[in-house]
BATOR-178530 format. One record per residue (C-alpha): residue number from 1; residue in three letters; chain; x, y, z. Coordinates in nm, 2 decimals. Layout:
N
    nr   rest   kette        x        y        z
   NUM    ALA       A        X        Y        Z
...
This chain:
295
    nr   rest   kette        x        y        z
     1    MET       A    -2.31     2.56    -1.48
     2    ARG       A    -2.05     2.76    -1.28
     3    ARG       A    -1.88     2.43    -1.17
     4    SER       A    -1.87     2.31    -1.53
     5    ILE       A    -1.69     2.62    -1.64
     6    PHE       A    -1.43     2.59    -1.37
     7    PHE       A    -1.38     2.23    -1.45
     8    VAL       A    -1.32     2.30    -1.82
     9    LEU       A    -1.07     2.58    -1.73
    10    PHE       A    -0.90     2.33    -1.49
    11    LEU       A    -0.85     2.08    -1.77
    12    LEU       A    -0.69     2.34    -1.99
    13    LEU       A    -0.42     2.43    -1.74
    14    PRO       A    -0.08     2.30    -1.84
    15    ASN       A     0.01     2.22    -1.48
    16    PRO       A    -0.32     2.21    -1.29
    17    ILE       A    -0.32     2.30    -0.92
    18    PHE       A    -0.57     2.10    -0.71
    19    ALA       A    -0.71     2.37    -0.49
    20    TYR       A    -1.09     2.32    -0.47
    21    SER       A    -1.30     2.03    -0.33
    22    ASP       A    -1.51     2.04    -0.65
    23    PHE       A    -1.21     1.88    -0.83
    24    VAL       A    -1.17     1.58    -0.60
    25    THR       A    -1.24     1.28    -0.81
    26    ALA       A    -1.26     1.02    -0.53
    27    GLN       A    -1.61     0.87    -0.47
    28    SER       A    -1.55     0.89    -0.10
    29    TYR       A    -1.29     1.05     0.13
    30    LEU       A    -1.24     1.15     0.49
    31    LEU       A    -0.99     1.37     0.67
    32    ILE       A    -1.02     1.32     1.05
    33    ASP       A    -0.85     1.40     1.38
    34    LYS       A    -0.71     1.07     1.50
    35    ASP       A    -0.78     1.13     1.87
    36    SER       A    -1.11     1.32     1.88
    37    LEU       A    -1.24     1.17     1.55
    38    GLN       A    -1.34     1.53     1.46
    39    ILE       A    -1.41     1.54     1.08
    40    ILE       A    -1.21     1.81     0.90
    41    GLU       A    -1.33     1.73     0.55
    42    GLY       A    -1.53     1.44     0.40
    43    LYS       A    -1.76     1.32     0.13
    44    ASP       A    -1.98     1.00     0.13
    45    PHE       A    -1.75     0.84     0.39
    46    GLU       A    -2.01     0.58     0.48
    47    LYS       A    -2.03     0.45     0.13
    48    ARG       A    -1.93     0.09     0.07
    49    LEU       A    -1.65     0.06    -0.19
    50    PRO       A    -1.37    -0.19    -0.28
    51    PRO       A    -1.06    -0.11    -0.07
    52    ALA       A    -0.79    -0.25    -0.31
    53    SER       A    -0.45    -0.28    -0.14
    54    THR       A    -0.55    -0.07     0.17
    55    THR       A    -0.68    -0.42     0.27
    56    LYS       A    -0.32    -0.50     0.35
    57    VAL       A    -0.34    -0.28     0.66
    58    VAL       A    -0.57    -0.54     0.81
    59    THR       A    -0.35    -0.83     0.70
    60    ALA       A    -0.05    -0.66     0.86
    61    LEU       A    -0.24    -0.61     1.19
    62    ILE       A    -0.31    -0.98     1.22
    63    ALA       A     0.04    -1.08     1.10
    64    LEU       A     0.21    -0.84     1.35
    65    ASP       A    -0.02    -0.97     1.63
    66    ARG       A     0.05    -1.34     1.56
    67    LEU       A     0.40    -1.35     1.43
    68    SER       A     0.73    -1.24     1.59
    69    GLY       A     0.88    -1.19     1.25
    70    ASN       A     1.16    -1.45     1.29
    71    GLU       A     0.94    -1.74     1.17
    72    PHE       A     0.99    -1.88     0.82
    73    ILE       A     0.70    -1.89     0.58
    74    THR       A     0.69    -2.13     0.29
    75    PRO       A     0.46    -2.01     0.00
    76    PRO       A     0.21    -2.28    -0.14
    77    ARG       A     0.23    -2.40    -0.50
    78    ASP       A    -0.04    -2.16    -0.63
    79    ILE       A     0.17    -1.86    -0.52
    80    LEU       A     0.28    -1.82    -0.89
    81    SER       A    -0.07    -1.75    -1.00
    82    ILE       A    -0.12    -1.45    -0.78
    83    PRO       A    -0.14    -1.13    -0.99
    84    PRO       A     0.11    -0.84    -0.95
    85    SER       A     0.23    -0.64    -0.76
    86    LYS       A     0.47    -0.91    -0.64
    87    MET       A     0.80    -0.98    -0.47
    88    GLY       A     0.86    -1.28    -0.69
    89    LEU       A     0.82    -1.54    -0.42
    90    ARG       A     0.87    -1.91    -0.52
    91    PRO       A     0.67    -2.20    -0.39
    92    GLY       A     0.85    -2.43    -0.15
    93    LYS       A     1.12    -2.17    -0.06
    94    LYS       A     1.14    -2.04     0.30
    95    TYR       A     1.12    -1.66     0.37
    96    ARG       A     1.14    -1.47     0.69
    97    ALA       A     0.80    -1.35     0.81
    98    ILE       A     0.92    -1.00     0.87
    99    ASP       A     1.05    -0.97     0.51
   100    LEU       A     0.71    -1.07     0.38
   101    ILE       A     0.53    -0.82     0.61
   102    LYS       A     0.77    -0.54     0.49
   103    GLY       A     0.72    -0.64     0.13
   104    MET       A     0.35    -0.65     0.17
   105    LEU       A     0.33    -0.29     0.31
   106    ILE       A     0.62    -0.12     0.13
   107    LYS       A     0.61    -0.30    -0.21
   108    SER       A     0.23    -0.38    -0.18
   109    ALA       A     0.32    -0.74    -0.27
   110    ASN       A     0.01    -0.96    -0.33
   111    ASP       A     0.21    -1.28    -0.32
   112    ALA       A     0.35    -1.18     0.02
   113    ALA       A     0.00    -1.11     0.15
   114    TYR       A    -0.13    -1.45     0.02
   115    ALA       A     0.17    -1.64     0.17
   116    ILE       A     0.11    -1.48     0.51
   117    ALA       A    -0.26    -1.56     0.49
   118    CYS       A    -0.20    -1.92     0.42
   119    HIS       A     0.06    -1.95     0.69
   120    ILE       A    -0.16    -1.81     0.96
   121    GLY       A    -0.50    -1.93     0.85
   122    GLY       A    -0.42    -2.24     0.66
   123    ASN       A    -0.59    -2.09     0.36
   124    GLU       A    -0.71    -1.75     0.25
   125    GLU       A    -1.07    -1.82     0.32
   126    ARG       A    -1.00    -1.89     0.69
   127    PHE       A    -0.77    -1.59     0.71
   128    SER       A    -1.04    -1.36     0.58
   129    GLU       A    -1.26    -1.48     0.87
   130    LEU       A    -0.98    -1.36     1.11
   131    MET       A    -0.97    -1.03     0.92
   132    ASN       A    -1.34    -0.98     0.97
   133    GLU       A    -1.33    -1.07     1.34
   134    LYS       A    -1.05    -0.81     1.38
   135    VAL       A    -1.22    -0.52     1.21
   136    ARG       A    -1.54    -0.59     1.41
   137    GLU       A    -1.33    -0.58     1.73
   138    ILE       A    -1.20    -0.24     1.61
   139    GLY       A    -1.55    -0.11     1.54
   140    ALA       A    -1.54    -0.11     1.16
   141    ARG       A    -1.88    -0.27     1.12
   142    ASN       A    -1.94    -0.17     0.76
   143    SER       A    -1.66    -0.37     0.61
   144    ASN       A    -1.62    -0.72     0.47
   145    PHE       A    -1.30    -0.89     0.36
   146    ARG       A    -1.26    -1.19     0.13
   147    ASN       A    -0.89    -1.19     0.06
   148    ALA       A    -0.56    -1.07     0.22
   149    SER       A    -0.43    -0.86    -0.07
   150    GLY       A    -0.72    -0.64    -0.18
   151    LEU       A    -0.75    -0.80    -0.53
   152    TYR       A    -1.10    -0.72    -0.65
   153    ASP       A    -1.39    -0.93    -0.51
   154    PRO       A    -1.75    -0.80    -0.54
   155    ASP       A    -1.81    -0.91    -0.17
   156    GLN       A    -1.50    -0.72    -0.04
   157    TYR       A    -1.57    -0.37     0.07
   158    THR       A    -1.51    -0.10     0.33
   159    THR       A    -1.59     0.26     0.39
   160    CYS       A    -1.36     0.56     0.44
   161    TYR       A    -1.48     0.59     0.79
   162    ASP       A    -1.41     0.22     0.87
   163    LEU       A    -1.07     0.25     0.69
   164    ALA       A    -0.98     0.55     0.91
   165    LEU       A    -1.08     0.35     1.22
   166    ILE       A    -0.87     0.05     1.12
   167    PHE       A    -0.57     0.27     1.04
   168    ARG       A    -0.61     0.46     1.37
   169    TYR       A    -0.60     0.12     1.55
   170    ALA       A    -0.29     0.01     1.35
   171    LEU       A    -0.10     0.32     1.45
   172    LYS       A    -0.09     0.19     1.80
   173    SER       A     0.16    -0.07     1.69
   174    HIS       A     0.52     0.06     1.70
   175    ARG       A     0.63    -0.21     1.44
   176    PHE       A     0.35    -0.11     1.21
   177    ARG       A     0.44     0.26     1.22
   178    GLU       A     0.81     0.17     1.18
   179    ILE       A     0.75    -0.04     0.87
   180    LEU       A     0.50     0.20     0.71
   181    SER       A     0.74     0.49     0.74
   182    THR       A     1.03     0.30     0.58
   183    ARG       A     1.13     0.45     0.25
   184    TYR       A     1.33     0.16     0.11
   185    PHE       A     1.34    -0.21     0.19
   186    ASP       A     1.63    -0.43     0.06
   187    PHE       A     1.49    -0.78     0.00
   188    LYS       A     1.76    -1.05     0.01
   189    ASP       A     1.65    -1.36    -0.18
   190    GLY       A     1.95    -1.59    -0.20
   191    LYS       A     2.21    -1.40    -0.41
   192    ARG       A     1.95    -1.16    -0.54
   193    VAL       A     1.89    -0.83    -0.37
   194    VAL       A     1.61    -0.60    -0.47
   195    ARG       A     1.55    -0.26    -0.33
   196    PHE       A     1.18    -0.18    -0.30
   197    GLN       A     1.07     0.18    -0.27
   198    ASN       A     0.77     0.27    -0.06
   199    HIS       A     0.46     0.35    -0.27
   200    ASP       A     0.36     0.63    -0.04
   201    ARG       A     0.51     0.93    -0.23
   202    PHE       A     0.44     1.17     0.06
   203    LEU       A     0.73     1.01     0.26
   204    PHE       A     0.97     1.16     0.01
   205    CYS       A     0.84     1.51    -0.03
   206    PHE       A     0.61     1.60     0.27
   207    GLY       A     0.75     1.64     0.62
   208    PRO       A     0.42     1.60     0.81
   209    ALA       A     0.37     1.25     0.65
   210    ILE       A     0.39     0.96     0.90
   211    GLY       A     0.32     0.69     0.64
   212    GLY       A     0.03     0.55     0.44
   213    LYS       A    -0.09     0.26     0.22
   214    THR       A    -0.19     0.30    -0.14
   215    GLY       A    -0.41     0.07    -0.35
   216    PHE       A    -0.52     0.02    -0.70
   217    THR       A    -0.71    -0.22    -0.92
   218    ARG       A    -0.90    -0.14    -1.24
   219    ALA       A    -1.23    -0.21    -1.08
   220    SER       A    -1.16    -0.04    -0.75
   221    ARG       A    -0.96     0.25    -0.89
   222    HIS       A    -0.72     0.43    -0.65
   223    SER       A    -0.74     0.41    -0.28
   224    TYR       A    -0.53     0.55     0.01
   225    VAL       A    -0.51     0.57     0.39
   226    GLY       A    -0.24     0.76     0.57
   227    ALA       A    -0.15     0.97     0.87
   228    PHE       A     0.00     1.32     0.90
   229    GLU       A     0.11     1.53     1.19
   230    LYS       A     0.05     1.90     1.26
   231    ASP       A     0.11     2.09     1.58
   232    GLY       A     0.14     1.78     1.79
   233    LYS       A    -0.18     1.63     1.65
   234    ILE       A    -0.22     1.33     1.41
   235    TYR       A    -0.47     1.34     1.12
   236    ILE       A    -0.58     1.05     0.91
   237    LEU       A    -0.68     1.07     0.54
   238    SER       A    -0.87     0.79     0.37
   239    MET       A    -0.99     0.78     0.01
   240    LEU       A    -1.17     0.53    -0.20
   241    GLY       A    -1.26     0.52    -0.57
   242    SER       A    -1.02     0.80    -0.69
   243    GLU       A    -0.92     0.87    -1.05
   244    ASP       A    -0.63     1.09    -0.94
   245    LEU       A    -0.49     0.97    -0.62
   246    TRP       A    -0.22     1.23    -0.55
   247    GLY       A    -0.42     1.52    -0.70
   248    ASP       A    -0.71     1.43    -0.47
   249    ALA       A    -0.49     1.39    -0.17
   250    LEU       A    -0.33     1.73    -0.22
   251    CYS       A    -0.66     1.90    -0.27
   252    ILE       A    -0.80     1.75     0.06
   253    LEU       A    -0.48     1.81     0.26
   254    ARG       A    -0.51     2.18     0.17
   255    ASN       A    -0.79     2.20     0.42
   256    LEU       A    -0.54     2.13     0.69
   257    PHE       A    -0.20     2.25     0.56
   258    GLU       A    -0.10     2.58     0.41
   259    GLU       A     0.18     2.43     0.21
   260    VAL       A     0.17     2.09     0.03
   261    PRO       A     0.40     1.93    -0.22
   262    LYS       A     0.41     2.06    -0.58
   263    ASN       A     0.29     1.83    -0.86
   264    LYS       A     0.65     1.79    -0.98
   265    GLU       A     0.77     1.68    -0.63
   266    ILE       A     0.49     1.42    -0.62
   267    GLU       A     0.58     1.29    -0.96
   268    ASN       A     0.95     1.27    -0.88
   269    ALA       A     0.87     1.06    -0.57
   270    LYS       A     0.72     0.78    -0.78
   271    ALA       A     0.83     0.44    -0.66
   272    LYS       A     1.11     0.27    -0.85
   273    ASP       A     1.24    -0.08    -0.76
   274    VAL       A     1.61    -0.14    -0.82
   275    MET       A     1.80    -0.47    -0.85
   276    LEU       A     2.11    -0.41    -0.64
   277    THR       A     2.28    -0.75    -0.70
   278    SER       A     2.20    -1.05    -0.90
   279    TYR       A     2.41    -1.36    -0.92
   280    LYS       A     2.45    -1.52    -1.26
   281    LYS       A     2.67    -1.82    -1.32
   282    LYS       A     2.94    -1.74    -1.57
   283    LYS       A     2.96    -1.96    -1.87
   284    ALA       A     3.29    -2.14    -1.91
   285    LYS       A     3.49    -1.99    -2.20
   286    ALA       A     3.57    -2.24    -2.47
   287    ARG       A     3.94    -2.30    -2.49
   288    ASN       A     4.11    -2.25    -2.83
   289    ILE       A     4.32    -2.56    -2.87
   290    SER       A     4.54    -2.58    -3.17
   291    LYS       A     4.52    -2.90    -3.38
   292    ARG       A     4.89    -2.88    -3.44
   293    LYS       A     5.08    -3.14    -3.24
   294    ILE       A     5.31    -3.02    -2.97
   295    LYS       A     5.65    -3.17    -3.00
């Protein structure tokens, strides 16, 4: 009864402040010390749930392990049928592997993840086998992956604990950390240049943030995994099945930090992609020729 009263009052606030764990909407979450694996805060973190685009952390691990980044990847014909979010890759065109890896992690591009999977595994089914082999090696034994992007599949799942273990392992890679902490990525596609902004809003308004990966599908709801530093220690936050990603994250992080970003700061950090240059062939102007004969 008491919790219900607090919840009603919370909804009536014009600018609600997320300060109590009772208000965390995520089905599962975990805040953990990276090195000791000491749990700071958590709820149902062994529950199997769809991971959405946090799946791309695993895809990036395999890509960074098997590719130098200088290779060229040619997307297959069916790349156009991949649902958004996308970079707008075109079948048959060559793209640098590092650009697709960056686009996958920064823009959360599903077409980039699919192209990488087909390039490495031959097809996405074979690549998903590599993903499952990798997470078993890491120790994430309560996870199963069926695609490289995180698009909903009833047989694709992970837990917040497994997700934290996977991210902990990924942080060992200098290239992974460098890409994940990149705020903007300029994607050059011929004469078109698009600036993609990182979807992790904490990078723009919270100093302790190292970097993280967001995810969302209608079936999976919001997900997140990211790292934060305090007093020389690194902490990992993982969340699955959230209805209010940033509100939940702020609420949980208050168990560790005295000061966290304000709601307006989080809202202002929302990702916005910008077209920097775009080449368009100018149409030739029709010449106005007089019918009068020139003498």
